[in-house]
N, C-alpha and C positions, 0 to 999 in steps of 0.2 A: 564588174566583173560580177557575172553571175556563179551563186554557189551551186557547187554538185550536188543534188540530191543523197548521193551515196553520204557525203558528207553530215546532212540531216538526221539519215538513217542510224550513223555510226554512234552519231553524240545521242541521241535517242537509246538506240542499244544499254551505251553507257551510262546513263540518267537509271537504266530499269535495275543495271547489274550494280551499282552504287545501291540504290534501295533495296537489293535483296540481301547484300550485307550489310546494311545497315542493320538490317533485321535478323539476320541469322547468326550476325557476328559480333553484336550492341555489348555485351558482356567485353571487349577485345579494344572493339575500337574506341568503347568512350575508355579504358583506361589507357592505348594510345595518345588520346586527345590531351586525358589531363597530363600521361608523363611530357608531351611533347610543351604543353603552356607551362607546366613547371621547371620547364629544363629552360625554358627561357627567360621565366620570372629569377629563378635562382643564377642564371649568368647572364652572356651579354645579349639577351635575346633574342640571340639564334639557335634553332633547330634543323636538324634534319632527320631524316629514316631511321639514320643510325642511331640516334639518341631514343627512337620512340623504340626499335627493336630492342634494344639493349635495356631496357626500362619493362616491358611488357611481356610476362612469360605465358608463354602459349602451350595446350597441351601438346599431346601427339596425336595426328590427326589434324589441328588444323593449320593451311596453308596461309606462312606467313605474310602473303602478297594481302592477304585482305587489311592489314593496314594500310594500306595506300590510300584508301578513304580517309584517314584522318585529317590529315590538314583541309578537306576541302570546305567544310564546313563551316571551318574557322577562318577562312578567308572569306567565304561569300560573307558572313557577319562583322568582316571588316577587323578582325584580330589579329590578326597577320598578314602578311604578303609575299610573295615570293621576291630574294633579290640575288639570288645567280644559282650558281652551281658548284660543286665542291667533289673530290672522287672520293667515293666510303671506303671506309678504312677497314669494313669487317671481310676477310680471307676470302666466305663465301660469296660476296657478290664481284668480285676480280675486279675492284678499282674502280667496281662503274660510275657513273656519276647521279649523282643525287641533288635533289631540287635545295636551296637554303631556304628555310623560310622566317622573317625575322618581325618579333612582334612589334603590333604600331597601335595598340591600347591597351597600355598595361591594366588599366580600369577594368576595362570589358573583358580584360581574361582572369581577374580574380574576382567576376562577379560569377564569370562562365562554371569558373571553379568550385563557386560556393552555390550557383544550383544546379551544378551536376556531379554529383556525389559519385564515388566509386560504387559500382555495383557488384552484387554476391557473388561470386564462384557457381556457375551452373552446379546444381547438385544431384539430380535425379535425371537420370537418363528419360524416362517417358514423359518430362515434362519438355521436352522437344527443345532444348537451351542447353543441353548437356553437350562436353567435346564429341560425344561416341556420335550424337544425333546432328555436330554441325562438322561432321566431317566431309560431307558430299552438301555438294550446295542445291545442287538439281534431281530433281527425283530420276533422270534416265541415267546421270552419271555412274559410273562405275572406276571400281579407284583402281589404279594401275600395278601390276604386281612389281615386285620389287627383288633384288637380285637371289634373295636369299628365298623366297616364294617359290622362285622358277627355277630355283637348284642349282644356280651358278656362284654361292655365295657361300660355297662348302667347300 
C-alpha cells in the first residue's frame, strides 16, 4: 500500500509545530511533563491530559492546547506508553475522549524528573518568554476579538 504524500506533509507540519511549541511554551510544557510523571509515580501509574491541566497553571493568553505536546517526548523515550482512552472529567472538554498514558519505566521517570527541574516563571516581557510575548505563536497571527471587545458582552 502506497503512502499518500499529503500524510508525510502533514506529519512534517505537525513536527514543525511541535518544535515551535517546545520553544515558545517551554516553561509550561516542562511543568506539564513533570506533572504527568509525578501523578504517575504518586498514583496508579496512569495519567491523562486532565491530570496535567489540573496541575499546570497557565497565565491568561496562553492556549492550554500547548500542553498537548506533553506526552510525546516521554513516550519517545519509552518512559510512558499509550494504553487506551477515557472521557474527560473537565466540563469545558464536554466529555471528550482523552488518551490514557501509563508509566513503563519508573527509574527513567525519576531520572527524567531529576534531570529536568522546574523552570522559573518568565519574568520580563522583553526576554521573549513572558506570557505577554507567548500569547501568539506566529508573527502573522492576530488575536480573535472576544464578545466584550466587539460590544456583544454589554
